[in-house]
Every structure is written in C-alpha cells, then in structure tokens.
LUMGU-754692 format. One line per field, with one value per residue: residue number from 1; residue in one letter; chain; x, y, z of N, C-alpha, C, O in turn. Coordinates in steps of 0.2 Angstrom, whole numbers, plus 5000, padded with zeros to 4 digits. Example, Ala and Ser with C-alpha at 12.3 -4.5 7.8 and 13.67 -1.06 7.14 Angstrom:
LUMGU-754692
i (1_2)
aa (a_s)
ch (A_A)
nx (5066_5064)
ny (4972_4989)
nz (5039_5035)
cax (5062_5068)
cay (4978_4995)
caz (5039_5036)
cx (5066_5064)
cy (4984_5000)
cz (5039_5039)
ox (5071_5067)
oy (4983_5006)
oz (5042_5040)
***
This chain:
LUMGU-754692
i (1_2_3_4_5_6_7_8_9_10_11_12_13_14_15_16_17_18_19_20_21_22_23_24_25_26_27_28_29_30_31_32_33_34_35_36_37_38_39_40_41_42_43_44_45_46_47_48_49_50_51_52_53_54_55_56_57_58_59_60_61_62_63_64_65_66_67_68_69_70_71_72_73_74_75_76_77_78_79_80_81_82_83_84_85_86_87_88_89_90_91_92_93_94_95_96_97_98_99_100_101_102_103_104_105_106_107_108_109_110_111_112_113_114_115_116_117_118_119_120_121_122_123_124_125_126_127_128_129_130_131_132_133_134_135_136_137_138_139_140_141_142_143_144_145_146_147_148_149_150_151_152_153_154_155_156_157_158_159_160_161_162_163_164_165_166_167_168_169_170_171_172_173_174_175_176_177_178_179_180_181_182_183_184_185_186_187_188_189_190_191_192_193_194_195_196_197_198_199_200_201_202_203_204_205_206_207_208_209_210_211_212_213_214_215_216_217_218_219_220_221_222_223_224_225_226_227_228_229_230_231_232_233_234_235_236_237_238_239_240_241_242_243_244_245_246_247_248_249_250_251_252_253_254_255_256_257_258_259_260_261_262_263_264_265_266_267_268_269_270_271_272_273_274_275_276_277_278_279_280_281_282_283_284_285_286_287_288_289_290_291_292_293_294_295_296_297_298)
aa (m_n_i_s_v_s_g_l_n_k_k_y_k_d_f_t_a_l_q_d_i_s_f_d_v_s_s_g_d_v_l_g_i_l_g_a_n_g_a_g_k_t_t_l_l_r_i_i_t_g_i_i_n_p_s_s_g_n_i_t_l_d_g_t_r_l_s_n_e_l_v_l_n_n_i_g_y_l_p_e_e_r_g_l_y_k_k_m_a_a_i_d_c_v_l_f_l_a_s_l_k_n_i_s_k_k_d_a_t_a_f_v_n_q_k_i_v_d_l_e_i_d_f_d_l_s_k_p_v_g_s_f_s_k_g_m_q_q_k_v_q_l_l_a_a_t_v_h_h_p_k_i_l_i_l_d_e_p_f_s_g_l_d_p_m_n_s_q_v_i_k_k_e_i_v_s_l_s_e_n_g_t_t_i_l_m_s_t_h_r_m_d_t_f_e_d_l_c_k_s_f_l_f_l_r_k_g_q_i_l_a_k_g_p_k_k_s_i_m_h_d_t_n_v_l_k_i_q_l_t_t_e_f_e_f_s_e_t_e_l_l_a_k_k_q_i_v_n_g_y_e_y_v_i_n_s_t_g_t_v_n_q_i_v_q_r_l_l_g_n_s_k_e_i_i_a_i_n_p_h_i_e_t_l_e_d_v_f_i_q_m_n_r_n_f_n_d_e)
ch (A_A_A_A_A_A_A_A_A_A_A_A_A_A_A_A_A_A_A_A_A_A_A_A_A_A_A_A_A_A_A_A_A_A_A_A_A_A_A_A_A_A_A_A_A_A_A_A_A_A_A_A_A_A_A_A_A_A_A_A_A_A_A_A_A_A_A_A_A_A_A_A_A_A_A_A_A_A_A_A_A_A_A_A_A_A_A_A_A_A_A_A_A_A_A_A_A_A_A_A_A_A_A_A_A_A_A_A_A_A_A_A_A_A_A_A_A_A_A_A_A_A_A_A_A_A_A_A_A_A_A_A_A_A_A_A_A_A_A_A_A_A_A_A_A_A_A_A_A_A_A_A_A_A_A_A_A_A_A_A_A_A_A_A_A_A_A_A_A_A_A_A_A_A_A_A_A_A_A_A_A_A_A_A_A_A_A_A_A_A_A_A_A_A_A_A_A_A_A_A_A_A_A_A_A_A_A_A_A_A_A_A_A_A_A_A_A_A_A_A_A_A_A_A_A_A_A_A_A_A_A_A_A_A_A_A_A_A_A_A_A_A_A_A_A_A_A_A_A_A_A_A_A_A_A_A_A_A_A_A_A_A_A_A_A_A_A_A_A_A_A_A_A_A_A_A_A_A_A_A_A_A_A_A_A_A_A_A_A_A_A_A_A_A_A_A_A_A)
nx (5379_5363_5356_5345_5336_5325_5312_5323_5328_5337_5341_5348_5345_5336_5338_5336_5343_5342_5327_5315_5321_5322_5327_5332_5346_5352_5364_5379_5374_5377_5375_5373_5373_5366_5370_5368_5382_5378_5367_5363_5372_5385_5381_5371_5379_5386_5379_5376_5387_5389_5395_5388_5372_5355_5341_5329_5320_5328_5340_5345_5355_5356_5345_5347_5345_5357_5373_5386_5396_5392_5395_5408_5414_5409_5408_5416_5424_5428_5431_5427_5435_5452_5454_5468_5486_5495_5509_5513_5522_5516_5511_5512_5502_5491_5491_5489_5475_5470_5473_5464_5453_5454_5464_5476_5494_5501_5492_5485_5496_5498_5487_5490_5500_5495_5485_5494_5497_5484_5479_5489_5499_5513_5523_5531_5527_5532_5536_5530_5512_5509_5516_5511_5503_5485_5477_5489_5486_5471_5471_5479_5469_5459_5464_5464_5451_5447_5454_5451_5442_5427_5409_5400_5405_5407_5408_5413_5413_5421_5429_5435_5445_5454_5463_5461_5467_5471_5458_5450_5457_5452_5439_5438_5442_5431_5422_5427_5426_5412_5407_5413_5404_5403_5394_5391_5391_5388_5394_5391_5393_5392_5385_5391_5403_5403_5392_5389_5393_5384_5371_5358_5349_5349_5344_5346_5341_5341_5340_5329_5322_5324_5321_5322_5330_5331_5341_5332_5319_5321_5325_5317_5303_5302_5302_5313_5322_5335_5335_5341_5339_5339_5332_5322_5309_5293_5290_5279_5275_5279_5284_5297_5313_5325_5336_5347_5357_5366_5380_5375_5361_5348_5347_5338_5331_5319_5303_5296_5280_5276_5280_5296_5296_5283_5287_5296_5288_5279_5288_5293_5281_5278_5289_5304_5319_5328_5345_5349_5344_5341_5339_5340_5350_5346_5356_5357_5362_5355_5342_5342_5346_5335_5325_5329_5325_5312_5309_5312_5302_5291)
ny (5160_5160_5175_5179_5189_5192_5202_5210_5214_5226_5231_5243_5245_5259_5261_5261_5250_5245_5240_5230_5225_5218_5209_5201_5192_5185_5171_5176_5189_5207_5219_5234_5244_5259_5272_5286_5291_5281_5276_5261_5252_5246_5239_5231_5225_5217_5210_5200_5196_5187_5193_5201_5197_5199_5208_5202_5192_5184_5178_5168_5156_5151_5145_5138_5141_5157_5151_5150_5140_5141_5154_5154_5146_5151_5165_5179_5195_5213_5224_5241_5249_5243_5228_5222_5216_5226_5226_5215_5206_5208_5196_5184_5189_5187_5173_5168_5173_5164_5153_5152_5150_5139_5134_5128_5132_5130_5131_5143_5152_5150_5154_5170_5171_5170_5180_5192_5199_5201_5210_5219_5220_5228_5229_5226_5210_5204_5216_5226_5227_5240_5250_5251_5261_5266_5261_5250_5244_5239_5231_5221_5218_5213_5202_5194_5194_5184_5174_5161_5158_5163_5161_5170_5187_5202_5218_5233_5249_5248_5258_5267_5281_5276_5281_5284_5276_5263_5261_5259_5246_5239_5237_5229_5217_5216_5213_5203_5193_5192_5188_5177_5168_5173_5179_5197_5210_5227_5242_5259_5277_5286_5285_5286_5281_5266_5264_5259_5244_5237_5227_5227_5238_5245_5256_5263_5273_5280_5268_5261_5255_5263_5263_5250_5236_5234_5245_5251_5251_5259_5271_5289_5289_5301_5317_5324_5341_5352_5370_5385_5403_5420_5429_5427_5414_5407_5391_5378_5369_5356_5354_5359_5354_5358_5375_5386_5401_5408_5413_5420_5422_5411_5396_5380_5364_5354_5344_5339_5340_5342_5342_5348_5358_5363_5369_5377_5386_5391_5399_5407_5414_5421_5430_5427_5425_5413_5405_5391_5375_5359_5341_5333_5321_5311_5304_5289_5292_5306_5304_5296_5306_5313_5306_5306_5319_5320_5311_5318_5327_5323)
nz (5439_5447_5456_5469_5477_5491_5500_5509_5523_5535_5552_5563_5579_5582_5568_5551_5538_5526_5517_5514_5501_5485_5471_5457_5450_5434_5429_5424_5420_5422_5437_5440_5454_5461_5472_5484_5495_5511_5505_5506_5499_5502_5513_5508_5500_5509_5515_5505_5504_5516_5528_5536_5545_5539_5543_5541_5528_5513_5504_5489_5480_5466_5468_5479_5497_5504_5511_5524_5517_5504_5501_5502_5494_5480_5480_5476_5484_5481_5492_5495_5504_5504_5508_5511_5517_5522_5524_5519_5504_5489_5481_5492_5498_5490_5488_5502_5505_5494_5500_5511_5502_5501_5488_5481_5484_5470_5461_5462_5460_5446_5442_5445_5437_5425_5425_5426_5413_5408_5417_5415_5424_5428_5438_5453_5461_5473_5481_5495_5498_5502_5497_5485_5472_5472_5460_5456_5470_5469_5458_5463_5474_5466_5460_5471_5474_5464_5463_5466_5455_5456_5456_5457_5458_5467_5468_5475_5474_5462_5455_5463_5464_5455_5440_5423_5413_5422_5427_5414_5411_5421_5419_5407_5412_5419_5410_5402_5412_5415_5402_5403_5411_5423_5437_5441_5452_5455_5465_5465_5466_5458_5442_5430_5428_5426_5417_5404_5408_5413_5412_5418_5432_5449_5457_5474_5489_5504_5510_5502_5489_5473_5461_5447_5436_5417_5407_5398_5404_5413_5410_5405_5397_5387_5376_5378_5378_5374_5376_5372_5374_5372_5381_5396_5398_5403_5406_5408_5425_5425_5413_5413_5418_5420_5424_5418_5419_5407_5396_5385_5389_5392_5398_5395_5398_5395_5396_5382_5376_5363_5345_5338_5331_5335_5346_5343_5336_5347_5354_5345_5344_5354_5354_5356_5355_5348_5353_5351_5350_5354_5353_5370_5377_5390_5405_5413_5426_5426_5425_5439_5448_5446_5451_5464_5468_5467_5477_5487_5488_5490)
cax (5376_5358_5355_5337_5335_5318_5310_5328_5328_5343_5339_5351_5342_5331_5341_5333_5348_5339_5319_5310_5325_5319_5328_5336_5351_5355_5371_5382_5374_5380_5370_5375_5370_5370_5366_5374_5384_5374_5360_5364_5375_5388_5377_5366_5384_5390_5374_5376_5393_5390_5399_5384_5366_5350_5336_5325_5322_5329_5345_5346_5359_5354_5337_5350_5348_5363_5376_5394_5399_5390_5399_5416_5416_5407_5407_5423_5421_5432_5427_5429_5441_5458_5457_5474_5490_5499_5516_5515_5522_5508_5510_5509_5495_5485_5492_5488_5469_5468_5472_5457_5448_5456_5465_5483_5499_5502_5487_5485_5504_5497_5484_5493_5506_5489_5482_5499_5496_5476_5478_5493_5503_5520_5525_5534_5521_5534_5535_5525_5506_5508_5521_5509_5497_5480_5477_5491_5482_5465_5475_5481_5464_5455_5468_5464_5443_5445_5459_5447_5435_5420_5403_5398_5409_5405_5414_5410_5417_5429_5433_5436_5452_5459_5464_5456_5470_5469_5449_5450_5460_5447_5432_5441_5442_5425_5418_5431_5422_5404_5405_5413_5397_5402_5389_5394_5386_5395_5389_5394_5388_5394_5382_5395_5410_5401_5384_5390_5394_5377_5363_5352_5353_5347_5344_5345_5339_5341_5338_5325_5323_5320_5320_5326_5327_5336_5341_5327_5314_5321_5325_5312_5301_5301_5304_5317_5325_5339_5334_5344_5336_5342_5328_5318_5303_5292_5289_5277_5280_5277_5288_5304_5317_5331_5336_5353_5359_5373_5384_5373_5355_5347_5347_5332_5331_5311_5300_5291_5274_5274_5286_5301_5293_5277_5290_5300_5283_5277_5294_5293_5275_5282_5294_5309_5325_5332_5350_5349_5337_5342_5338_5345_5350_5347_5360_5354_5362_5352_5335_5343_5346_5327_5321_5331_5322_5306_5308_5313_5298_5286)
cay (5157_5166_5177_5179_5193_5193_5206_5210_5221_5226_5239_5244_5248_5262_5265_5256_5252_5242_5241_5227_5224_5213_5209_5196_5193_5181_5169_5180_5197_5211_5222_5240_5247_5265_5277_5292_5288_5281_5274_5256_5249_5241_5235_5226_5219_5213_5202_5194_5190_5186_5197_5203_5196_5203_5208_5198_5191_5178_5177_5161_5156_5144_5142_5136_5147_5157_5148_5151_5136_5144_5160_5151_5142_5153_5173_5183_5201_5216_5230_5247_5248_5239_5221_5219_5216_5232_5225_5209_5205_5206_5189_5182_5191_5185_5166_5167_5175_5159_5146_5153_5147_5131_5134_5127_5138_5131_5133_5150_5154_5148_5159_5176_5172_5171_5187_5198_5200_5203_5215_5224_5221_5229_5230_5218_5208_5204_5221_5226_5231_5246_5253_5252_5265_5264_5257_5242_5239_5238_5226_5216_5216_5209_5194_5190_5191_5182_5166_5154_5157_5162_5161_5178_5194_5206_5224_5237_5255_5247_5261_5273_5281_5274_5283_5282_5270_5260_5260_5256_5238_5234_5238_5226_5213_5213_5211_5196_5188_5191_5184_5169_5166_5176_5185_5201_5215_5232_5247_5264_5283_5289_5280_5287_5273_5259_5263_5254_5237_5234_5223_5230_5242_5244_5262_5265_5279_5279_5261_5260_5255_5270_5260_5242_5234_5237_5254_5254_5251_5265_5278_5291_5290_5307_5320_5329_5346_5358_5374_5391_5409_5427_5431_5423_5411_5404_5385_5375_5366_5348_5355_5362_5349_5362_5381_5389_5408_5405_5419_5424_5420_5407_5387_5376_5358_5353_5339_5342_5338_5342_5341_5353_5362_5367_5371_5384_5391_5395_5402_5414_5418_5425_5435_5425_5425_5406_5404_5383_5370_5351_5335_5332_5314_5309_5297_5286_5297_5313_5301_5297_5313_5316_5302_5308_5325_5318_5305_5323_5331_5319)
caz (5445_5450_5463_5470_5485_5494_5504_5513_5529_5540_5555_5569_5585_5578_5561_5546_5534_5520_5518_5509_5496_5480_5465_5454_5444_5429_5427_5419_5420_5428_5440_5444_5461_5460_5476_5487_5501_5515_5503_5509_5494_5506_5519_5505_5497_5515_5517_5501_5505_5523_5532_5540_5544_5538_5549_5539_5520_5509_5497_5487_5475_5461_5471_5487_5503_5506_5518_5524_5513_5498_5500_5501_5487_5474_5479_5477_5485_5482_5497_5494_5508_5502_5513_5510_5521_5518_5525_5517_5499_5486_5480_5497_5502_5486_5490_5508_5504_5490_5504_5514_5500_5498_5482_5483_5480_5464_5458_5462_5458_5441_5440_5444_5432_5418_5425_5423_5406_5408_5421_5415_5430_5427_5446_5456_5467_5478_5485_5501_5494_5506_5494_5478_5471_5473_5455_5459_5475_5465_5453_5468_5477_5461_5460_5478_5474_5457_5463_5467_5450_5459_5450_5459_5459_5471_5468_5479_5472_5459_5452_5467_5465_5449_5434_5418_5411_5425_5426_5408_5412_5425_5414_5402_5415_5422_5404_5401_5418_5413_5395_5405_5414_5430_5438_5445_5457_5457_5467_5463_5467_5450_5435_5421_5427_5422_5415_5398_5408_5416_5409_5423_5437_5457_5462_5481_5492_5510_5511_5496_5480_5469_5453_5445_5430_5412_5406_5393_5408_5419_5407_5403_5390_5385_5372_5382_5373_5377_5373_5374_5374_5373_5385_5400_5394_5408_5404_5414_5430_5421_5407_5415_5421_5422_5421_5421_5416_5402_5394_5381_5388_5399_5395_5398_5401_5396_5394_5378_5373_5357_5341_5340_5325_5338_5352_5339_5334_5353_5357_5342_5345_5361_5352_5359_5351_5349_5350_5350_5351_5352_5359_5375_5378_5395_5406_5420_5431_5426_5429_5446_5451_5447_5455_5470_5470_5466_5482_5492_5486_5491)
cx (5370_5358_5348_5339_5328_5316_5316_5327_5334_5341_5345_5348_5335_5332_5338_5338_5346_5331_5317_5316_5324_5323_5333_5342_5353_5361_5373_5381_5377_5377_5374_5370_5370_5365_5371_5375_5379_5368_5360_5366_5379_5385_5374_5373_5388_5386_5376_5382_5395_5393_5395_5379_5361_5346_5330_5326_5326_5335_5347_5350_5358_5347_5340_5350_5354_5367_5383_5398_5398_5396_5406_5418_5413_5405_5414_5421_5428_5429_5432_5436_5447_5458_5462_5480_5495_5508_5519_5516_5515_5505_5509_5502_5489_5486_5489_5478_5466_5468_5467_5452_5449_5460_5473_5488_5501_5498_5485_5492_5501_5491_5485_5496_5500_5488_5489_5498_5489_5476_5484_5497_5509_5524_5528_5529_5526_5537_5531_5518_5506_5512_5519_5504_5491_5478_5481_5488_5476_5467_5475_5474_5460_5458_5465_5456_5441_5449_5456_5441_5429_5415_5401_5403_5405_5410_5410_5414_5423_5433_5436_5444_5457_5458_5461_5460_5469_5462_5447_5451_5455_5439_5434_5440_5436_5419_5419_5426_5416_5403_5408_5409_5399_5397_5392_5389_5391_5390_5394_5389_5390_5392_5388_5400_5408_5393_5384_5390_5388_5372_5357_5356_5348_5349_5342_5344_5339_5338_5333_5327_5319_5317_5324_5325_5333_5336_5336_5321_5314_5322_5317_5309_5298_5306_5308_5322_5331_5338_5338_5341_5341_5338_5325_5312_5301_5287_5285_5281_5280_5283_5295_5309_5322_5332_5342_5353_5364_5374_5381_5365_5353_5346_5341_5333_5323_5309_5295_5285_5272_5280_5292_5300_5287_5281_5292_5294_5280_5282_5293_5286_5274_5286_5300_5313_5327_5338_5351_5342_5340_5340_5342_5345_5351_5352_5355_5356_5358_5345_5337_5342_5339_5323_5322_5326_5314_5305_5309_5306_5292_5285)
cy (5162_5169_5180_5183_5195_5196_5206_5216_5220_5231_5237_5248_5253_5266_5260_5256_5250_5240_5239_5228_5218_5213_5203_5197_5187_5178_5173_5187_5200_5218_5227_5242_5255_5269_5282_5289_5288_5278_5266_5250_5243_5238_5230_5220_5214_5208_5198_5190_5187_5186_5200_5199_5201_5202_5202_5197_5186_5179_5170_5161_5151_5140_5139_5143_5149_5153_5150_5147_5139_5151_5158_5150_5146_5161_5175_5192_5206_5223_5236_5249_5241_5233_5218_5219_5222_5231_5218_5210_5204_5200_5185_5183_5187_5175_5166_5169_5168_5154_5147_5151_5141_5129_5134_5133_5138_5133_5142_5156_5155_5154_5167_5178_5173_5178_5193_5200_5205_5210_5221_5225_5221_5232_5224_5216_5206_5210_5221_5229_5236_5252_5254_5259_5261_5260_5250_5240_5236_5231_5217_5212_5212_5201_5191_5189_5186_5174_5160_5153_5157_5163_5170_5184_5200_5213_5231_5244_5254_5251_5268_5273_5280_5279_5280_5275_5264_5255_5256_5246_5235_5233_5231_5218_5211_5212_5203_5191_5186_5188_5177_5166_5169_5181_5190_5207_5220_5238_5254_5271_5288_5285_5279_5283_5268_5258_5258_5246_5234_5232_5227_5234_5242_5251_5263_5272_5277_5271_5257_5259_5262_5267_5253_5240_5235_5242_5255_5255_5257_5271_5281_5291_5296_5310_5325_5333_5351_5364_5382_5398_5414_5428_5425_5418_5407_5396_5383_5371_5359_5349_5354_5356_5354_5369_5383_5396_5406_5414_5423_5424_5416_5400_5383_5371_5358_5346_5340_5338_5337_5340_5348_5359_5367_5372_5379_5388_5394_5399_5410_5418_5421_5428_5433_5422_5417_5407_5394_5380_5364_5347_5334_5323_5314_5303_5295_5291_5303_5309_5298_5301_5314_5312_5304_5314_5324_5315_5312_5327_5328_5318)
cz (5445_5456_5466_5477_5486_5500_5512_5518_5534_5544_5560_5572_5580_5570_5556_5538_5527_5523_5512_5502_5492_5475_5464_5450_5441_5429_5423_5419_5425_5431_5442_5449_5463_5467_5479_5493_5505_5512_5505_5504_5497_5510_5515_5502_5502_5517_5512_5502_5510_5528_5538_5539_5542_5544_5548_5531_5518_5504_5497_5479_5470_5464_5479_5492_5503_5513_5517_5518_5505_5496_5498_5496_5481_5475_5480_5478_5485_5485_5494_5497_5506_5508_5512_5516_5519_5519_5522_5509_5496_5484_5486_5499_5497_5487_5498_5507_5499_5496_5509_5509_5497_5491_5483_5480_5473_5459_5456_5461_5450_5437_5441_5438_5426_5419_5424_5418_5405_5410_5421_5420_5428_5431_5448_5462_5473_5484_5490_5495_5498_5502_5486_5478_5472_5466_5457_5464_5472_5462_5456_5472_5473_5460_5465_5476_5468_5458_5462_5460_5452_5454_5451_5460_5462_5471_5471_5478_5468_5456_5455_5467_5460_5443_5428_5415_5416_5428_5420_5408_5418_5423_5410_5405_5419_5415_5404_5405_5416_5406_5396_5410_5422_5432_5443_5447_5458_5459_5466_5466_5461_5445_5431_5423_5424_5420_5409_5401_5411_5412_5414_5431_5444_5458_5469_5484_5498_5513_5506_5490_5476_5462_5453_5439_5426_5410_5403_5399_5412_5415_5405_5398_5388_5379_5378_5376_5378_5373_5376_5371_5375_5379_5389_5397_5401_5405_5411_5419_5428_5415_5409_5420_5424_5420_5422_5416_5412_5399_5390_5383_5394_5393_5399_5396_5400_5392_5389_5377_5367_5352_5341_5336_5329_5345_5349_5338_5341_5355_5352_5342_5350_5361_5356_5354_5352_5348_5348_5353_5349_5357_5365_5379_5387_5397_5412_5427_5432_5429_5436_5450_5452_5451_5463_5473_5471_5474_5489_5493_5490_5500)
ox (5371_5359_5347_5343_5325_5318_5314_5324_5335_5340_5347_5347_5331_5329_5337_5337_5348_5330_5315_5314_5327_5323_5336_5342_5356_5366_5370_5385_5379_5375_5378_5364_5375_5359_5377_5371_5375_5363_5354_5364_5378_5387_5372_5372_5391_5387_5377_5383_5400_5394_5398_5378_5363_5346_5327_5330_5328_5334_5349_5349_5361_5344_5336_5354_5358_5365_5385_5403_5403_5400_5408_5422_5416_5401_5418_5418_5433_5425_5437_5441_5445_5461_5463_5479_5499_5512_5525_5513_5511_5499_5504_5498_5483_5481_5485_5475_5460_5463_5464_5446_5446_5461_5476_5487_5503_5499_5483_5492_5502_5491_5480_5496_5501_5489_5488_5500_5489_5473_5485_5499_5512_5529_5528_5528_5522_5540_5527_5520_5500_5510_5523_5501_5491_5475_5478_5488_5476_5465_5473_5473_5456_5455_5463_5454_5435_5448_5458_5436_5425_5416_5400_5407_5400_5415_5405_5418_5428_5439_5438_5448_5462_5452_5460_5457_5466_5461_5444_5447_5455_5435_5429_5437_5435_5413_5415_5423_5414_5398_5407_5412_5395_5396_5396_5384_5397_5385_5400_5384_5389_5396_5390_5403_5412_5390_5380_5389_5388_5369_5351_5362_5343_5354_5336_5346_5334_5335_5332_5331_5314_5311_5328_5320_5339_5331_5334_5317_5309_5320_5312_5313_5292_5312_5306_5326_5330_5339_5338_5341_5346_5342_5326_5310_5305_5281_5286_5287_5284_5285_5299_5307_5323_5328_5343_5351_5368_5371_5382_5362_5356_5346_5341_5336_5320_5312_5290_5287_5268_5285_5290_5302_5287_5279_5291_5294_5280_5279_5293_5286_5269_5288_5303_5311_5328_5340_5354_5338_5340_5339_5348_5341_5356_5352_5351_5352_5357_5342_5333_5338_5336_5317_5317_5325_5310_5300_5306_5305_5288_5281)
oy (5167_5166_5186_5181_5198_5193_5204_5221_5215_5236_5232_5253_5251_5271_5254_5260_5254_5239_5242_5233_5213_5219_5200_5202_5184_5182_5174_5191_5198_5222_5226_5242_5257_5268_5282_5286_5292_5277_5265_5245_5237_5233_5225_5214_5209_5204_5192_5184_5183_5181_5200_5198_5207_5198_5199_5200_5183_5182_5166_5164_5146_5135_5139_5148_5145_5153_5151_5149_5140_5151_5160_5153_5145_5164_5172_5195_5204_5226_5237_5251_5235_5235_5212_5223_5221_5234_5216_5215_5200_5199_5181_5179_5185_5172_5161_5165_5167_5151_5142_5150_5138_5123_5138_5137_5143_5136_5145_5162_5160_5158_5171_5183_5177_5183_5199_5206_5210_5215_5226_5231_5216_5235_5218_5219_5207_5208_5216_5231_5239_5258_5257_5261_5255_5255_5245_5234_5230_5225_5211_5206_5208_5197_5186_5184_5185_5169_5156_5149_5152_5165_5174_5182_5202_5213_5234_5245_5257_5250_5273_5269_5283_5281_5274_5270_5259_5249_5251_5241_5229_5229_5227_5213_5205_5211_5198_5186_5181_5186_5172_5162_5166_5186_5188_5208_5218_5238_5254_5271_5294_5280_5273_5280_5265_5253_5254_5242_5228_5236_5229_5234_5239_5253_5262_5277_5273_5271_5251_5261_5265_5269_5250_5241_5237_5245_5261_5259_5260_5276_5278_5293_5296_5308_5330_5330_5352_5363_5383_5398_5413_5430_5419_5421_5404_5396_5384_5369_5357_5344_5349_5355_5354_5371_5382_5396_5401_5418_5429_5427_5416_5399_5383_5371_5361_5343_5343_5332_5333_5337_5353_5365_5373_5376_5384_5394_5400_5404_5415_5424_5424_5431_5438_5419_5416_5409_5393_5382_5362_5348_5333_5320_5316_5298_5298_5292_5305_5311_5299_5301_5316_5314_5305_5315_5327_5318_5311_5330_5332_5314)
oz (5444_5461_5463_5481_5482_5505_5517_5516_5537_5541_5562_5570_5575_5567_5558_5534_5522_5529_5507_5497_5494_5473_5468_5446_5445_5429_5417_5417_5430_5427_5446_5448_5466_5468_5478_5496_5505_5516_5504_5504_5497_5511_5517_5501_5501_5520_5513_5501_5511_5532_5543_5533_5544_5549_5552_5528_5523_5499_5502_5474_5471_5463_5483_5491_5503_5518_5512_5515_5501_5491_5494_5493_5475_5471_5484_5474_5488_5482_5491_5494_5507_5513_5512_5520_5514_5515_5523_5507_5499_5483_5485_5501_5499_5486_5499_5511_5500_5496_5511_5511_5492_5489_5486_5476_5470_5454_5451_5461_5447_5432_5439_5435_5422_5415_5421_5418_5403_5407_5425_5420_5427_5429_5445_5467_5478_5490_5491_5490_5496_5502_5482_5483_5472_5468_5458_5465_5473_5465_5455_5472_5476_5459_5465_5478_5468_5454_5458_5461_5452_5449_5447_5465_5460_5474_5469_5483_5469_5454_5452_5469_5460_5441_5427_5414_5413_5431_5421_5407_5419_5424_5409_5401_5422_5416_5405_5403_5415_5405_5392_5413_5426_5429_5447_5444_5460_5457_5465_5468_5461_5444_5428_5418_5420_5420_5408_5397_5411_5408_5411_5433_5442_5459_5470_5481_5499_5517_5507_5487_5477_5459_5458_5437_5428_5411_5404_5398_5415_5418_5404_5394_5386_5378_5381_5372_5384_5367_5382_5364_5379_5384_5387_5392_5404_5402_5417_5418_5432_5413_5406_5426_5430_5415_5428_5410_5415_5399_5391_5378_5399_5387_5405_5390_5405_5387_5391_5376_5364_5354_5345_5338_5328_5348_5351_5339_5341_5357_5354_5341_5351_5366_5358_5349_5358_5342_5343_5356_5343_5363_5364_5382_5390_5394_5415_5431_5437_5434_5440_5454_5457_5453_5467_5479_5474_5477_5495_5499_5493_5502)
***
C-alpha cells in the first residue's frame, strides 16, 4: 500500500511540532525516519496511525484520504513505549488486541503459533507480560502489531533496549514483511541500527525535513579522506570536517578537492610527516550529524 504525506503541520499553541512535512513511500518499501529526541518522529507516526490529528495537511493511502477505517484495517503500530497490559498473559494480550482488529481467536492463535518459530519465541506466552525482558516484550508487541496482517507497519524505535540477538531477529522479520509487500515506516535516533534495512530515508530536525530520499541521493558526493600526521596542519574551512588529537599526532577528516597524490605532495611540501592517509567512508549518520551542524550555523 502506497503512502503519500503532503504539507503536514502540527502545532500546539505556540509550539510547532511538525512543519510542512511531505514525502511518499511506495508499497513494500522501508522508510527510515532519523532524528534526535524531540525532532518530531513520534508525532509524525502518531498522526499517520490516527492517534492524533494534524493541524493541516493530507495523508492518503493508495490515493484514499486517511480515515479511522483505513487505519483499523491496514495499519499496524509498534509504539516506542510498550503498549501491553503487564498483568495480562502475553497470549491473552495478543488475542485481545487482535479482537479489536476484528480477528477471530482461532485465526489469531494460528498466527501466533506460526510466528513462534519466526520470532524465536522460546518463552511461555501464558505468563504475564510484565515478567518478560524488554526483548521478549518487544516480540509480543510485534505479534500484536502484525496479527491482522497490516499492509502498512509503523515501528517507533523498534530496537530500543534490545540486545544484538533480539535485534537480529526483529530485523529478519522486518525484511520478511517488506519482501511480502508490507510498507514499513521506522523511526530511530541511531541510524546504525537499521541503515541497511531501508530503501529511503527522512531526516528530521525540530519538526522540519533536513533531507529525504534514497541513500545515494543523500550521501555527500565528495572525496572524503582520513589523514594522520605527527604535527598539526592548517586545512581550509571548506576542507576540514573533523580534527582530533591522537596518541602520536593529529587526525583530520577532510573533503578533498584533489587526488590522494596531490594531498600527499601538498603535505610533504610543507614538511609534514604522514602517519596514514586512507579513504573515509561516510555513513548516513555522519551526513545527518553534519546537516544538523549546518542547520545550527544558519
């Protein structure tokens, strides 16, 4: 199912939580939403799930304007804060939430039995949710979010508090859902947790879009080098991205306008001893941090 968000705004009196947010996600794609705490990620996801209303703007699913009926039948939501009844048995919690989506007990039970293997559930679902670890609770939450086979799945910080093994299980399930046509929106404040999962990205800063699109269109088209020298060297403001002191000298990350050979000749010509010089592979998180710095400088 395709999602189209156009001109979305959300205001609380004098505070603007979201400002002119527009983007599209095609059926089966995974969109990663990156932003620091307070960037507007959760507000955006709650508007798409119908929990809160926007101040203005439009959201359509396959061209049809968002409604409570569309949300109920087509969207699954995994909130950052566990939305489970801690005193209730896990299986009863999933069955109850399934009933709210008009899924029969028989069908919901069959779904849970199928997913026990996929999600590597090796704990007793008849025990209270509150007795489980964060990883266990997240698996139960994912069962509840997908029991009605939603066409769109909203995941708010899905890897928060998870150990590497449980994170890998959740990632595997996300890939499987996407491959089977589920459209997925995921938020995080740490891009390294799911950079490899997403087809496109949305960077948010104080309710505004910093960048959006596929990874290739967001990444800097520059020749970034990491250089280690025994002594300091003055790179231009346009070149220098980062500098730090290391045990045996200084390390620089620069945007090079020339070739590696030209940089080496320039340093040697200034009597600088080179410890190492290597390509520096930027991550999306590096780019996001730099965009935030540029935003602050404006």
